N, C-alpha and C positions, 0 to 999 in steps of 0.2 A: 378362321381368319377374318370373319365379318363381325367378330365380337365387339370391337370398338364402335363400329358404325351402328350396330344394333343397340348398344348401350346409349349412344347419343340420341338415336331416334326415340327410344323409350323415355329418356329424360326430356326430350323436346315435347313429347306427347303429354307428359305430366305437367310441364310448364306451359302447355297450350301455345306453343310457338307456331308460327305460320309454316307452310310447306317449304318456302325458301330458306327461312331461318333454320329449320330442321336439317335441310340439305347442307348448309354451311357448317352447322355444328357437327354433323357426321363426318364431313371432310376434315374438320379440325381434329376430331378424336382420332381418325385414321392416320393423319399425318403425324400427330404427336406420338402415337404408339409406335409407328414405324421408325421415326427419328430416335426415340428412346432405345428401342431394341438395336438399331443400327449403331448408335453411339456405344452401347454396352458391348456389342460385338467387336468394335474396333478397340475398345479399352482392354479387353481380356485376350485378344488375339496375339499370338507370337508370329508365326509364319502366316501370311495372308492378309495382314492388316492394311497393307498398301493397296492391294488389289480391291479389297472390300471398300476402302475409302473412295477409290477412283470410280468403281461401278455404282456405288450408292450416291455419288454426287453427279452422275450423268443426268442430262435433262430428262431422259426417259424415267429414271427412278424418281426424280423430284415431281414429275408430272403425276406418277402413280400415287405418290404420297399426298398429293393435293386432290386426289379423286376419292371416289367411293369404292375403288377396286380392291379386291383382296390381294392383288399382286404386290401392293406396298409392303404388307407384312410377310408375304411369301419370300420376297427378296431379303428383307431384314432378318427374318427367321432363318433362312438358309445361311446367311452370313453368320448368325449366332451359332448355328450347328457346326460350321467349319471352325469357328473361333474356339469353341469348347474343345473340339477335337485337337486343334493345333496346340492349345494351351497344355493339354494333358500330354501330347506327344513330345513337347519340348522338355518336359521333366523326365520322361521315360519311365514314370511310375505306373504300376498297375492301377487302373481306375477304381474308384470306390463305387458302391451301389448308387450313390446320389448322381454321379456323373453318368453311369450307364442308364439310369432311369430318366435323367434329364434329356439325354440324347434320344432315347426311345420315345419319350413324350413329344419332343420336337419333331421327330420323324413321322409320328402318327399325325400330328397336326398338319405338317407340310404335305404329306401324301394325301390327306383328305382334301386339301386345297387343290392339289394337282398330282394325280396318282403317279406319273412317271418319276416324281421326286423320290420315290421309294428307292431309287438307285443309289441315293446317298448312304444307304445302309452298308455300302462297301466298307465304310469306316469300321464296322464291327468285325471285319475279317483281318484287320491290321493288328500287329503287335504294338502296344500291349492290350488293345481292346478285346482281344480274344479271351482275356481273363478278367477276373474281378476279385478284389480283395475285400473281405468282410470279417471283422473280429479275428484278425490274424491268419485267416485261412484264405487260400487262393482257389477260386473256382474256375476251372478251365473250360473253354469252349462254349458251354451251354448258356452263360448269361448273354453274350452277344447274339447267339443264334435265337435265343428266346426273345430278345428285344426285336430282332428283325422279323421273326414270325408274328409277334404281337402287332407290329406296325402293318405288316402285309394283311393280316386278318382283319384288323379294324378298318383299314383303307378299303378292302374289298367289300366289307359290310356296308360302308358308306356309299360305295359305288352302287351296290344293290338297292340302297334306299333311294338315291337320287335318280335311278333309272325309272322310278315311278313318275317322276316329273318329266314329261315328254315335251320338248320344245321343237316344233316343226320348222327347222331352219329353211328347208326346201323339200318339196315332195320327193326329189330324187335321192335323198340322203337316208340311208338305213345301215346301221352298224352290222346287223346280222346279215343283210344281203351283201355288204361289202366283204365280210369275212368269207362268205360262200364264193364270191367272185375271185378272191385271192387264192383260195384253196383249189379252185378249178383252173386258174391261170397263173400258176407259180412262176412260170418262165417270164412273166411280165414284171415281176418284182424288181429286178435290176433296172429295167427301163423306167419304172415309176420313180425309183431312187434318183436316177440321172436327171430326169425332168424336174424333180423337186429341188435339186441343188444347182440348177443352172438358170441363167437369165433373171427375169424380174423377181421370181420367188426368192432366190438367194439374196439378192441385194436388198430386197424389202426387209428380210429377216435381219441382215447385218445392220441396216440403218436403225432398226428398232432396238438394237443393243446399245448403241452409242448415243442416240439422241433423237427424240421426236416429241413434239408437243401434240398430244392426241395419239390415237392408236393407228390411224390410217392415213390421213391426208396432210399432215402438217410437217413438211420436211424442213430441217434446219439448213443454213447455208452450207454448200458443198464443202467448203474449206474446213468446216468444223470436224468432219468425220475423220480425215487423216490425222488431224491434231489429237482427237480423242483416242484414235488407235495408237498413236505414239505415246500418249499418256498411259494407256493400259499396258503397253509393252514395257514402259519405264517402271510402272508399279510392279510388274512381274519380275523384272530384273532386281528391283530393290528387295522383293521378298526372297530372292535367292541368297541374299546376304545373311538370312537367318538359317541356322543349322537345321538339318532334317535328319531324323533318326530312322527314316524308312529305308529298308533294303530295296535293291533294284526290283526284286520280284514283287514287293509290296507296291512300289510305284506303278508297276505294270498292272497290278490288280485295280488300283484306283483309276487308271486310264481306261481299263475295260469297263468298269462301273459307270464312268462318265459317258463313254460312248454308248453303252446300253441305255442310259437315261435319255440321251439325245435321240436315239432310235425310237425309244418308247414315245417321245413327244411326237415325232413324225407319224408313228403308227396310230396313236390315239386320234390325231387330227385327220388322218386319212379315213378312219372309221366313222368319225362323227361330223366331219365338215365337207368332205369331198363327195360329189355325186357317185353313185355306184358305177364302177367301171372306168372312172376317170383315171388318166395316166399321170397324175401328179398330185402331190399333197397341197391342199389349199388351206388358207387361214393361218399360215405361219406368222408368228410374232417373235421378234428378237428377244423380248423380255423373258420368254420361256427358258432361254438358255443361260441366263445370267448366273443362276446357282451352280451350274456345271462349270462355267468359266472360273468362278471362285475356287472350285475344287482343283483346278489345274496347278495351283501352287504346290500341291502335295506331290505332283509328278515331277516338278523341276528339281534339278540337282542343286547342291549347295555350291555357291561361288567360292573361289579361292580368296585369300586375304588380299592379294594384289588386285583382283577384279573388284572386290568390295570397296576398296579405296577409290577405284575409278568410277564406279556407278553411284557412289554416295551422293554427289551433287544433284542427281536426278530427282531427289526428293523435292526440290524446289519447283519442279514442273507440276506436281500434283495439285497443290492449291491454286496455282495459276490457271490450269485447265479447268478446274472446278468453277473459278470465277468467270472464265470465258464462257463456259456452258451456261451459267446463270445469265450472263449478259445477252447472249444470242437467244436464249429462251424468252427473256423479257421483250426483246425486239420482235420476236415471232408472235408473241401474244399481242403486242401493240398493233402490228400490221394485219393480224388476222381479225381481231375483234374491233379495232379502232383505226380503220384505214385512213380516215380523214376526220379529225376532231372538229374541223370548221364546217363540215358538210351538214346541211340541214336535213331533216327527215324527208324522205321522198313523198311526193304528193299522192293523195288518194286517187285510185283509178276506179273503173267500173267494177273491178273484181276485188276491191279492198285496197290495202296499202300497196304503194308502188314497190317495184322490185329493188330499187336502190342501185341499179347497175351504173347510173351516172356517177353516184358517189364513189363506188368502188373503182371506176376507171380513173377518176381524178386522183 
């Protein structure tokens, strides 16, 4: 998922660009790749295109597309994964080898970027993805299972490789010691889960889904979040107007897979980000859950014809909210980085350049 950035940096090195020019070129490559993949995902999707559009035009997504983060392509790639699946499900045809291999390749890449996304493999347990048609023959069960096994194997190999690169976030963090702690204090697991879903941890994660400029400290106006939530619910309602060929049991399987993916995100962060013995998961970011929110459209039932006519005008909300998100994002960028364009540079002090607190207060 860092391929566009790496290609840009290699090109910048050949062209002998400055560090700052290289930085901007890598951001451009990353953003262009994510926008292209996201556009293609919306283009081919049947059920899910409204929720994909809404989530990919949130300030959080646009911020990631303008950064060097791999999350830009993780979100767009997840959207493409669900789009290919929905496109094939809408026809009800047994998938060809190219579709199975394409989904498997996407799953490998996504899970190498963030291992819990392996939960998206639940698609391979749905009809008709349990089978594969090639040269007039239908191969049952094993193509989907083989694709899932391949993705899991390669993702685990990748995890084993990156474990050799040790980043000491804090001396108190150790995945091995954390596992030992959990195994010896199993009764504390429900308490850890409760603490992780309440208070600031929960609201911080939710805010990261609908909009933030930066990953930690740049909140958008409070009014924007309920508006963004309304837009997301409207998009989900609009996606219900598309027919779904999934049986109730298959919808339940998708829901279980999505919940397992969310749980895996929390478990991974608890092992790698929380101090040993801490009674809450730390480091949670709302953007981690966006691929699972996209998959919720497979769980929703199909609306009746009468309801479809009623919810159809909601489509007008989606571009409006996207424009509002762009507007508040630009305002946030302006107030964060350019608080007062008429303010002169702070004077030099004995310790160097002044703090500029006077500028910020004005």
